[in-house]
VOGU-3710 file (C-alpha; in Angstrom, 3 decimals, decimal comma):
1> gtacessswv> 210,590/92,476/172,767  209,761/95,043/170,063  207,620/98,017/170,967  204,380/98,635/169,114  204,524/101,488/166,652  201,863/103,126/168,856  199,799/102,186/171,977  196,356/103,678/172,774  194,386/103,339/176,039  190,770/102,431/175,461
11> sdsslvckai> 189,539/101,445/178,890  190,648/99,862/182,112  190,410/96,543/180,335  191,427/97,363/176,767  194,456/98,775/174,922  195,108/99,141/171,181  198,615/98,327/169,869  199,667/99,100/166,263  201,931/96,107/165,500  205,164/96,565/163,630
21> agvgsgksvf> 206,079/94,399/160,591  207,399/90,971/161,483  207,400/87,251/161,042  207,023/84,241/163,290  204,496/82,671/165,608  203,930/82,097/169,353  205,259/85,511/170,330  204,670/86,869/173,882  202,869/90,185/174,374  204,190/92,498/177,162
31> vsvsrgfaef> 202,163/95,374/178,688  203,774/97,977/180,973  201,677/100,548/182,889  203,669/102,880/185,107  205,798/100,486/187,075  203,473/97,566/186,505  204,402/94,820/184,015  202,391/91,950/182,524  203,118/89,177/179,939  200,785/87,162/177,727
41> ssgfsynsva> 202,970/84,210/176,747  202,858/82,913/173,115  199,769/84,913/172,598  200,496/86,438/169,130  201,590/85,098/165,675  202,216/86,709/162,333  200,461/85,081/159,358  202,352/82,151/157,852  204,076/82,375/154,506  201,517/81,612/151,762
51> lanvfpmrfa> 202,708/80,229/148,391  200,429/80,924/145,384  202,456/80,048/142,261  205,923/78,990/141,108  207,342/79,042/137,599  208,913/77,304/135,849  208,377/73,855/137,401  210,983/72,068/135,245  214,703/72,869/135,049  217,988/71,504/133,834
61> vfpvhnitii> 220,313/69,305/135,836  222,681/72,265/136,060  220,274/75,173/136,574  221,455/78,689/135,754  218,149/80,558/135,782  215,936/81,631/138,682  212,559/80,265/139,417  210,034/82,827/140,647  208,006/82,156/143,820  204,770/84,158/144,123
71> gsnfgsqkyn> 202,783/84,389/147,398  202,335/86,585/150,514  203,731/87,225/154,026  207,354/86,951/152,872  208,276/89,695/155,344  211,066/92,188/154,652  214,778/92,001/153,979  215,678/92,247/157,696  214,034/88,916/158,233  215,650/85,646/157,228
81> isgsigsssc> 213,934/83,530/154,569  215,331/80,556/152,607  214,133/77,746/150,296  214,924/74,243/149,150  213,870/71,837/146,379  213,681/68,282/147,524  216,410/67,875/150,132  218,767/70,473/148,646  218,778/74,191/149,327  218,501/76,671/146,481
91> ssftwvsdss> 221,917/77,658/145,157  220,837/81,245/145,798  217,693/82,628/147,389  216,669/86,276/147,041  213,912/88,241/148,784  212,243/90,570/146,269  209,154/91,725/148,070  206,559/90,633/150,607  204,947/88,707/147,675  207,899/87,587/145,520
101> llcippvgtg> 211,071/85,465/145,959  213,766/84,179/143,545  215,490/80,790/143,767  218,201/79,211/141,592  217,598/75,460/142,000  220,479/73,300/143,147  222,263/70,904/140,776  220,356/67,643/140,808  218,131/65,035/139,224  214,758/63,512/139,957
111> knltlsvysy> 211,082/64,265/139,646  208,043/65,073/141,801  210,150/67,188/144,182  208,704/69,558/146,825  209,531/73,284/147,190  209,968/74,414/150,828  210,190/78,036/152,096  211,430/78,750/155,690  211,156/82,156/157,367  212,620/83,222/160,759
121> fssgssgitt> 213,610/86,414/162,587  217,252/85,642/163,480  219,616/82,747/163,445  218,592/80,256/166,066  215,100/81,698/166,500  211,997/79,738/165,671  210,609/79,989/162,125  207,851/78,746/159,802  208,298/76,235/156,990  205,807/76,243/154,072
131> qfssrfsyda> 205,798/73,590/151,331  204,397/73,913/147,801  203,525/71,100/145,371  205,433/67,900/144,666  205,549/68,356/140,890  208,935/70,002/140,526  211,190/67,961/138,223  214,581/68,153/136,661  214,581/67,766/132,862  214,487/64,166/131,676
141> pnvssvlpsv> 217,480/62,664/129,871  217,397/63,515/126,162  219,363/61,316/123,732  220,311/63,020/120,475  222,621/60,476/118,825  224,484/57,180/119,152  227,960/56,537/117,758  228,282/54,299/115,957  224,614/54,211/114,985  224,978/50,815/113,266
151> vpstgsqvti> 226,579/47,979/115,193  227,139/44,334/114,357  224,576/41,847/115,528  227,141/40,616/118,104  227,079/44,011/119,835  229,834/46,610/120,540  230,831/49,649/122,653  228,819/52,806/121,835  228,770/56,426/123,016  225,431/58,055/123,855
161> fglnfgfgst> 225,140/61,845/123,338  222,436/64,188/124,597  221,493/66,198/127,734  220,645/65,731/131,433  222,605/62,531/132,002  223,378/63,486/135,678  226,203/65,373/137,352  228,793/62,648/137,964  228,813/62,334/141,716  228,826/58,974/143,391
171> psqalpsrvl> 225,151/58,646/144,413  223,181/56,483/141,978  220,543/59,157/141,544  223,174/61,326/139,807  224,129/58,716/137,162  222,293/56,832/134,354  220,899/53,853/136,196  219,347/51,990/133,247  220,070/52,137/129,485  218,046/50,242/126,853
181> lgstqasnvv> 219,236/49,965/123,243  216,117/48,791/121,477  214,623/46,338/123,957  218,015/45,080/125,207  219,683/46,529/128,317  223,190/47,864/127,796  226,034/47,044/130,201  229,243/48,686/131,417  227,784/52,230/131,697  230,610/54,771/132,119
191> ftsdtsfqck> 229,600/58,396/132,921  231,494/61,014/130,965  229,543/64,223/131,428  226,062/65,644/131,638  225,951/65,312/127,803  227,543/61,905/127,130  228,316/58,462/128,511  229,540/55,122/127,189  228,010/51,656/127,370  228,205/48,172/125,820
201> aaggsgnslg> 225,373/47,286/123,335  224,361/43,621/123,585  223,950/41,468/120,480  220,662/41,607/118,628  218,850/42,529/115,435  216,546/45,220/114,120  216,609/48,767/112,774  215,148/52,168/113,665  215,609/51,285/117,332  215,160/53,735/120,170
211> vnvtvnavfg> 217,436/54,532/123,137  215,938/54,798/126,628  217,930/56,337/129,536  216,801/56,513/133,197  218,507/58,894/135,688  217,160/58,989/139,247  213,797/57,524/138,163  213,439/60,134/135,375  212,928/58,362/132,069  213,901/59,796/128,667
221> asfnlfeyeg> 213,288/58,068/125,322  214,447/58,876/121,772  213,589/56,994/118,586  215,156/55,883/115,312  218,742/56,386/116,536  220,219/52,915/116,432  220,167/49,699/114,386  221,895/46,371/113,981  223,397/45,382/110,713  220,620/43,630/108,710
231> sditgvlpan> 220,706/40,642/106,451  221,566/41,419/102,814  220,175/38,857/100,346  221,859/39,312/96,971  220,749/36,232/95,035  218,702/33,045/94,828  219,599/29,796/93,046  217,691/28,622/91,112  215,524/31,698/90,459  212,518/29,802/89,049
241> gpttgsiqis> 210,752/26,463/89,444  207,624/24,450/88,614  204,233/25,306/90,032  204,315/21,932/91,852  207,164/23,148/94,083  209,134/20,347/95,871  212,533/21,942/95,178  215,141/23,663/97,332  216,721/27,034/96,630  219,703/28,766/98,230
251> llgqhlgysg> 219,526/32,339/99,499  222,898/34,032/99,046  224,169/37,239/100,641  225,737/38,710/103,802  224,780/38,875/107,492  222,288/36,056/107,008  221,999/35,430/110,720  224,135/33,185/112,825  224,131/29,703/114,203  221,239/29,370/116,580
261> aqlkariggt> 219,325/32,341/115,195  215,605/31,932/114,585  215,270/31,967/110,752  212,118/32,007/108,593  212,022/32,528/104,819  208,975/33,470/102,728  208,399/33,339/98,960  205,734/35,852/98,086  203,345/35,679/101,016  203,886/31,947/101,634
271> aapstvwqsi> 206,156/30,645/104,396  208,744/28,158/103,249  208,269/24,629/104,701  211,812/24,787/106,075  214,623/27,370/106,389  218,102/26,079/107,353  221,099/28,307/108,218  224,269/27,179/106,494  226,584/30,140/106,968  226,454/33,905/107,308
281> tsvlvsvssg> 226,347/33,971/103,471  223,952/31,089/102,685  220,522/29,795/103,789  218,785/26,699/102,296  215,016/27,098/101,695  212,397/24,497/100,657  209,833/25,763/98,077  206,127/24,834/98,259  203,764/24,650/95,279  202,508/27,961/93,924
291> igdglsvtlt> 202,052/30,311/91,000  203,228/33,762/89,975  206,378/35,594/89,051  208,426/38,368/90,565  207,687/37,002/94,026  209,586/38,730/96,821  211,988/36,641/98,929  212,323/37,675/102,594  214,284/36,351/105,557  213,300/36,949/109,166
301> vdgtlnnspv> 216,181/36,743/111,687  215,161/36,629/115,356  211,871/38,287/114,501  213,455/41,026/112,346  212,170/41,028/108,775  214,806/41,575/106,093  213,468/42,445/102,651  215,529/41,968/99,504  215,429/42,847/95,799  215,725/39,151/94,949
311> kfnynapnlt> 212,701/37,611/93,155  211,569/34,035/92,564  209,407/32,933/89,621  207,101/29,969/89,213  206,945/28,756/85,628  204,407/30,667/83,449  201,273/29,006/81,999  201,634/27,603/78,466  198,487/27,869/76,257  198,695/25,579/73,209
321> gvhyshsipt> 195,171/25,784/71,738  191,394/26,242/72,067  188,993/23,340/71,418  185,374/23,801/70,273  183,229/21,744/67,888  180,419/24,191/66,963  180,057/27,725/65,597  180,119/30,480/68,187  177,510/33,245/67,725  178,433/36,830/68,487
331> tgtknvtfvg> 176,130/36,633/71,515  178,605/34,230/73,173  177,433/31,958/76,050  179,067/28,856/74,494  181,770/26,792/76,247  185,229/26,344/74,719  188,254/24,607/76,285  191,677/26,212/76,708  194,391/23,510/76,740  198,082/23,661/77,687
341> hqfgtldytp> 200,358/23,337/80,758  201,285/25,038/84,034  197,729/26,109/84,847  198,412/25,246/88,522  197,821/22,241/90,769  194,899/23,957/92,523  192,101/26,262/91,434  193,934/29,581/91,524  190,991/31,259/89,737  192,504/31,438/86,275
351> hsriagtacs> 191,344/34,187/83,899  190,757/33,453/80,233  190,201/36,056/77,507  189,276/36,102/73,823  190,669/39,099/71,928  191,128/40,969/75,200  187,579/40,318/76,450  187,251/38,215/79,578  185,230/35,046/79,308  181,912/35,151/81,152
361> ssvwisdssv> 183,384/32,479/83,411  186,668/30,565/83,628  186,593/27,154/85,328  189,879/25,446/86,283  189,769/21,740/85,421  193,385/20,643/85,747  196,972/21,767/85,299  196,331/21,459/81,528  192,680/22,451/81,036  190,410/25,492/81,673
371> vcktasgvgf> 186,824/25,884/80,372  185,815/29,363/79,101  182,187/30,439/78,640  182,440/32,935/75,782  181,277/36,504/76,218  179,667/38,374/73,348  182,165/39,367/70,694  183,080/39,505/67,017  186,027/38,714/64,785  188,050/35,896/63,299
381> rltttisvae> 191,487/34,405/63,939  191,445/36,016/67,350  194,125/35,694/69,998  193,164/33,831/73,161  194,908/34,375/76,494  195,027/32,568/79,813  196,239/34,305/82,976  197,251/32,516/86,171  198,339/34,763/89,031  198,986/37,655/86,650
391> redscdqcft> 201,184/35,502/84,411  199,729/34,790/81,039  200,286/33,084/77,729  198,512/33,573/74,407  197,587/31,488/71,399  197,458/33,523/68,173  194,640/33,014/65,643  193,059/30,287/67,765  189,414/31,431/67,791  186,758/32,758/65,348
401> fsspvitnvq> 183,187/34,014/65,867  180,522/33,286/63,241  180,340/35,647/60,204  177,574/38,296/59,849  174,521/37,631/57,631  172,246/40,368/56,127  168,563/39,565/55,510  166,995/43,026/54,934  167,593/46,809/54,852  164,859/49,331/55,736
411> psnlptsnqa> 163,937/51,935/54,546  165,224/51,639/51,011  164,961/55,408/50,319  166,737/58,000/52,436  167,023/61,769/52,518  170,462/63,105/51,710  170,409/65,216/54,873  172,454/64,552/57,970  171,139/62,017/60,517  169,404/59,814/57,941
421> sftvfgsnlg> 168,631/56,632/59,873  168,246/53,131/58,435  168,231/49,591/59,859  170,055/46,464/58,722  168,521/43,145/59,803  170,263/39,754/59,980  172,301/37,627/62,369  175,756/37,794/63,968  175,698/41,537/63,376  177,613/42,200/66,578
431> faggqnqtwl> 176,551/42,615/70,179  175,160/45,325/72,412  177,831/47,929/73,073  180,113/46,572/70,349  179,510/49,338/67,791  183,211/50,156/67,624  183,877/46,763/66,018  181,023/46,998/63,522  181,208/48,985/60,279  178,550/49,774/57,704
441> svgefvlqpq> 179,284/50,632/54,084  176,706/52,502/51,988  178,119/53,104/48,525  181,339/55,006/49,127  180,424/55,874/52,721  181,853/53,868/55,628  180,489/54,517/59,122  180,048/53,006/62,535  176,500/52,211/63,691  174,578/54,098/66,327
451> qsnystiigl> 173,351/50,811/67,801  174,066/47,198/67,106  173,213/43,805/68,490  173,071/40,254/67,295  170,222/40,797/64,777  169,966/44,561/64,193  172,219/47,438/63,200  170,960/51,027/63,213  173,039/53,320/61,018  172,989/57,101/60,901
461> lpggygkfqs> 174,337/58,490/57,638  176,103/61,846/57,651  174,506/62,423/54,239  174,675/60,860/50,808  173,590/60,986/47,190  172,795/58,785/44,259  170,660/55,732/43,547  171,103/52,071/44,402  173,943/52,466/46,877  175,071/49,002/47,979
471> vnvsvggqqa> 174,859/48,157/51,698  177,292/45,794/53,441  178,379/45,002/56,982  181,798/44,262/58,467  181,803/42,862/61,986  185,139/42,338/63,662  186,827/42,230/60,260  184,371/39,685/58,827  182,108/40,866/55,999  178,645/39,636/55,205
481> aflpslfhvs> 178,089/37,891/51,860  177,990/40,776/49,343  174,707/40,842/47,414  174,416/44,384/45,970  171,376/43,501/43,862  169,454/42,626/47,022  170,604/45,095/49,652  170,847/48,766/48,715  169,406/52,200/49,491  168,661/55,143/47,209
491> fneptvssvs> 168,870/58,803/48,205  165,971/61,106/47,429  166,163/63,462/44,442  166,920/67,099/45,174  164,070/69,610/45,470  164,416/73,387/45,110  162,014/75,416/47,256  163,459/78,926/46,888  166,312/80,963/45,412  167,898/83,995/47,039
501> ptngpatgsy> 168,091/86,569/45,669  165,218/86,106/43,239  166,706/88,722/40,925  170,093/90,238/40,306  172,196/92,467/38,050  172,769/91,391/34,469  176,525/91,524/35,071  176,421/88,307/37,102  179,403/87,436/39,382  177,315/87,393/42,562
511> tlslfganfg> 176,226/84,497/44,752  172,932/82,714/44,341  171,722/80,624/47,305  169,416/77,721/46,506  167,329/76,296/49,338  165,501/73,012/49,418  166,293/69,440/50,361  168,353/66,416/49,336  171,193/68,382/47,765  173,541/65,485/48,490
521> apgvalnvtv> 176,485/65,406/50,853  180,020/66,830/50,987  181,888/65,798/47,862  178,761/65,438/45,714  179,100/66,304/42,012  176,902/69,409/41,595  175,621/71,336/38,571  173,321/74,375/38,706  171,642/76,096/35,738  169,619/79,308/35,502
531> gssacaspdf> 167,509/78,803/32,426  169,963/77,283/29,991  173,004/79,061/31,462  175,325/77,431/33,967  175,641/78,987/37,414  179,394/78,900/37,981  181,277/77,225/40,863  178,405/75,334/42,517  179,236/74,706/46,172  177,608/72,252/48,592
541> vsfstvkcta> 176,891/74,159/51,822  174,527/71,746/53,521  171,962/69,160/52,700  169,456/71,974/52,185  171,638/74,737/50,744  173,731/75,115/47,588  175,515/78,257/46,439  176,812/79,233/42,996  178,024/82,308/41,122  175,518/83,801/38,672
551> srgvggnytv> 176,686/84,244/35,071  175,929/87,356/32,978  172,461/87,327/31,530  169,187/89,030/30,753  165,558/88,158/30,956  163,312/86,870/33,672  161,277/84,038/35,128  163,989/81,465/34,575  163,797/77,907/35,918  166,639/77,099/38,348
561> tvtasgqqgs> 167,800/73,456/38,271  170,129/71,546/40,642  171,755/68,287/39,512  173,336/66,271/42,357  175,131/63,092/41,313  172,835/62,739/38,290  169,609/63,435/40,194  167,747/66,645/39,334  165,402/69,035/41,072  164,195/72,472/39,912
571> qsrafsynrp> 161,908/75,430/40,585  160,223/77,286/37,743  160,066/81,101/37,472  162,604/81,246/40,268  165,046/83,917/39,057  165,097/87,040/36,884  167,880/89,342/35,801  167,231/92,958/36,699  165,696/95,026/33,848  167,736/97,977/32,597
581> evtaltpgng> 167,626/101,026/34,839  168,230/104,611/33,623  169,436/106,912/36,370  170,743/109,971/34,483  170,996/111,726/31,074  173,786/114,033/30,031  172,881/116,435/28,477  169,150/116,545/29,129  168,283/118,562/25,995  169,394/119,036/22,396
591> ptsggtniti> 168,557/120,714/19,074  165,569/119,613/17,027  167,886/118,739/14,201  169,300/115,882/16,250  172,984/114,874/16,016  173,637/115,387/19,727  175,482/112,651/21,689  173,826/112,034/25,012  175,121/109,672/27,701  172,528/107,420/29,309
601> sgsnlwtpgy> 173,775/106,235/32,741  172,348/103,440/34,850  172,703/99,708/35,299  171,943/96,530/33,373  172,133/98,555/30,140  174,065/95,970/28,160  174,911/92,287/28,183  177,013/90,595/25,493  174,712/89,235/22,802  171,904/91,561/23,810
611> dplpyvgvtl> 172,299/95,107/22,374  170,341/97,814/24,136  167,482/99,608/22,350  167,200/103,217/23,563  164,024/105,219/22,885  163,321/108,956/23,065  159,597/109,068/23,195  158,571/106,316/20,807  161,495/106,902/18,471  164,197/104,246/18,452
621> qnnlsavsds> 167,669/105,674/18,674  169,893/103,065/17,060  173,084/105,030/16,556  175,053/103,803/19,628  178,686/103,956/20,763  180,710/103,186/23,905  178,243/100,625/25,221  178,691/99,134/28,745  176,579/97,810/31,568  176,447/101,232/33,205
631> svivliragv> 176,424/103,687/30,293  175,437/104,038/26,605  176,271/106,957/24,293  173,426/107,651/21,825  173,442/109,979/18,778  170,009/111,608/19,022  167,781/111,752/15,929  165,932/114,893/14,922  162,798/115,542/16,934  160,651/118,016/18,741
641> ssnrtvsmsv> 158,893/118,754/22,030  160,051/118,703/25,629  159,989/116,057/28,342  160,257/113,197/25,939  160,348/109,832/27,737  163,761/108,139/27,618  163,735/104,335/28,067  166,026/101,374/27,478  164,933/97,948/26,268  167,231/94,932/26,683
651> aqqiskvvqp> 165,883/91,508/25,782  162,337/92,896/26,017  162,944/94,194/29,551  162,172/97,904/29,561  163,543/100,364/32,057  161,492/102,760/34,061  161,527/106,495/33,162  163,705/108,484/35,517  164,669/111,655/33,607  163,070/113,007/30,339
661> fsydspnvtr> 164,840/114,508/27,337  163,737/117,841/25,780  164,363/119,159/22,273  165,239/122,809/22,228  162,278/125,190/21,799  161,892/127,150/18,483  163,077/130,797/18,531  161,609/133,336/16,076  164,033/136,170/15,295  162,492/137,892/12,212
671> ihpldgpsvg> 159,398/137,974/9,964  159,093/139,290/6,388  157,091/141,033/5,072  155,712/142,935/8,032  152,328/143,686/6,430  149,800/142,399/3,959  146,240/142,820/2,819  143,474/141,986/5,214  142,167/139,409/2,756  145,124/137,236/3,693
681> ntsitvsgvq> 147,127/134,950/1,370  150,311/136,832/2,150  153,379/134,509/2,262  155,381/135,384/5,371  158,938/134,067/5,817  159,602/133,400/9,465  163,349/133,234/10,355  164,909/131,818/13,526  166,321/128,527/14,883  165,157/125,112/16,101
691> fsadqlsihv> 162,476/124,807/13,391  161,225/121,356/12,457  158,611/120,011/10,077  157,501/117,650/12,828  154,342/118,940/14,497  154,787/122,430/12,884  151,967/124,913/13,448  152,116/128,713/12,695  149,556/131,273/13,861  148,940/134,921/13,023
701> gltkcqtsky> 147,621/136,118/16,277  145,229/133,385/17,305  144,434/132,390/13,753  146,217/129,489/12,226  148,000/130,139/8,964  146,229/128,793/5,929  149,398/126,774/5,289  152,493/126,225/7,413  155,570/125,040/5,564  158,997/123,905/6,878
711> vswssvlcqt> 161,848/125,264/4,822  164,866/124,656/7,026  166,044/124,450/10,630  166,114/128,296/10,485  163,170/129,132/8,201  159,429/128,394/7,850  156,642/129,907/5,660  153,076/131,022/6,617  150,179/131,677/4,201  148,308/134,329/6,181
721> ppgtgnrtii> 144,618/134,002/6,950  142,343/137,046/6,546  142,665/139,562/9,349  143,016/143,124/10,483  145,321/145,089/12,685  148,743/144,236/14,105  149,286/140,591/14,868  152,250/138,575/16,329  153,483/135,468/14,560  153,511/132,326/16,778
731> vdignqqsvs> 155,517/129,251/15,779  154,472/126,039/17,592  156,611/122,888/17,223  155,623/119,927/19,363  153,826/122,211/21,838  156,908/124,363/22,201  156,115/127,946/21,083  158,057/131,011/20,086  156,334/134,413/19,611  157,823/136,974/17,249
741> sqtffytgls> 158,929/140,267/18,630  157,791/141,868/15,380  154,105/142,206/14,370  152,360/141,718/11,067  149,947/144,488/10,007  146,838/143,859/7,883  146,181/146,671/5,309  142,883/147,818/3,375  139,086/147,483/4,142  136,373/146,302/1,688
751> vtalkpdhlp> 132,769/144,988/1,573  132,245/142,031/-0,604  128,616/141,082/0,135  125,460/141,640/2,242  123,142/139,002/3,512  120,317/139,442/3,089  120,749/142,040/0,480  117,247/143,489/0,968  115,142/144,081/4,146  111,552/145,015/5,082
761> tvanqtvtvf> 110,883/148,598/5,987  110,305/147,862/9,633  113,027/148,613/12,176  115,397/146,203/14,057  116,262/143,955/11,136  119,706/142,215/11,023  121,960/142,262/8,015  125,414/140,591/7,773  128,147/142,531/6,018  130,900/140,452/4,377
771> gvgygpspde> 134,317/141,760/3,449  137,935/142,129/4,601  139,875/144,335/6,958  137,310/144,252/9,730  139,863/143,267/12,306  140,096/140,400/14,748  137,601/139,320/17,336  136,975/141,835/20,064  138,549/139,220/22,401  141,844/139,847/20,674
//
């Protein structure tokens, strides 16, 4: 009945109609042309509502939130559309768009419900119903607590709290239809609200029980909310008994079941032969044979296990002795018998031990006898122990292994150095792996072996010293027969291979290091000498090193000797004291008359008992003062010349020359007379300073005076040689010269002879004229 939005003629047999929005199916189509009218009955339908998704699919019994329906062809607001969940309509239903609807579910319960959507044009007109899924469910009941949470075993009224317990209307699907407390169904269910109801708990037992509630076939379970009062065992009489059993004990306490309850007691892990209820505070239990202590006692009531702090003890084993008729070697493997009581009526695999070490095997024989096969071991008056089901008894000083015996020790000579190995041979010397119970003594040293067994002990000394050190063995507190004359070792004598430094200052007080071998061990009595002098504070550093503090001394090529615990070793020509060393002179020159104090500086210049001998040139200067190791003051003797060697001799060790000493040079200031005859023999007095008779030489010009005579430090005389002309006077003392500023003049000229005194008349003949005043050589 609604016109198309537009109608278009196509041909005599075809029209196009633009349909308006709408819903529904089986609609008639009407065509009107001029006054003509035609109907096509039920010829057109709008697409059906299509549902694509719905969320959420679970909701509370009393819903307050919308669920959203997503799909297509929901029409528009002018069309009617509604929905239902299960058989109940939505509390409200809202059209949002052609693809979205909102529904607030109705109050209800149940699961696997179907969502239905119905669309129609107007009230009373035909519509289309679309259904979606059958998985919609109301939330399951949720139990949060039970009050009271502990009820007597006879049962009582309780209140259940939680959510989604229904909505209180009469139909059974709106109320809790089944309630289980533990595995027992409750009775007298009384609905209070959606969050609580009351019921009657039946009698029972158990703890940490769950509560299960069913509302309209929806099941909800919660755990550990409820328990029955359990049995409380507070005591047992008697608390102990024989291993043979055959006694009855009473369990005492509260809530120990009830008449008719199924009771079962256990002692340890063993069920009692019989358990009889006597009252809610007492149960009578028969005890079977057994062993052990601190055994738990439990009581099961109607299948519910009730633990208790109460313990029951079987009597402990009683070990009275160990029987054996032969010696027991440290290797073990011999049988001995442990005797006593309460070892059990059956083979409970007893454990026997000697000094804490388990026997190789323990064989139960009877309640009073167990055979032990001994393991390897050592010691005497040892404690033996038997253990039955972790209960044990001991017999003090009941067992002894055989004593050790020494037959040989090799090698008999050892180095004093660390890790010196030797072997002791014999019997009952221990067992493999038992080194911690075996001790070796070598002289004053006590040590544990590196390896030991029945017949051999290998020892490793940390070092030692001395000769004929007795060797003995203690195994498990038992010593071998002590025969020091037979079993001993000697340590090698020390040897010195080098000394560092090989020389040192004469002052001493520095460390000498001696290297070699067999210097002993820590604590050794040491003595070190350099020559015949002791090297102070000898100190053992290692088996190959000794240190000491050098004493003052002089000289060289001394033998260094080490004495370690009376044993000596030495190296010849091993050490020398440094020879004296001159490094400076102050002053470096002085007058020829001597009497000047000079300071000689250096090292090793003096050692008590050995006075220094200073030399200038080859002249000993023995007037000394202020002597020390580093300086000597010397009063210089008279002397001449420059660059005189200065040396120091101490105990025949002579220093090297570093700086020379020079006597002052002569200085001529005046001569008298200033002239004389050319024949010579004029006595000239030469005045000046630094004159000395030592190595005095005077020249007139280049001609040596006929005589040169020392008068004083400031005066010398010259007997002139023949000569002519003006000549300087040269004074030479020890190759140090002084030339006068004045000159000496030769006077007069004479002929004293001719040779030959007659000649042939021919020309070119030579004649020599002798006389005085002819002057010096033309070279002058």
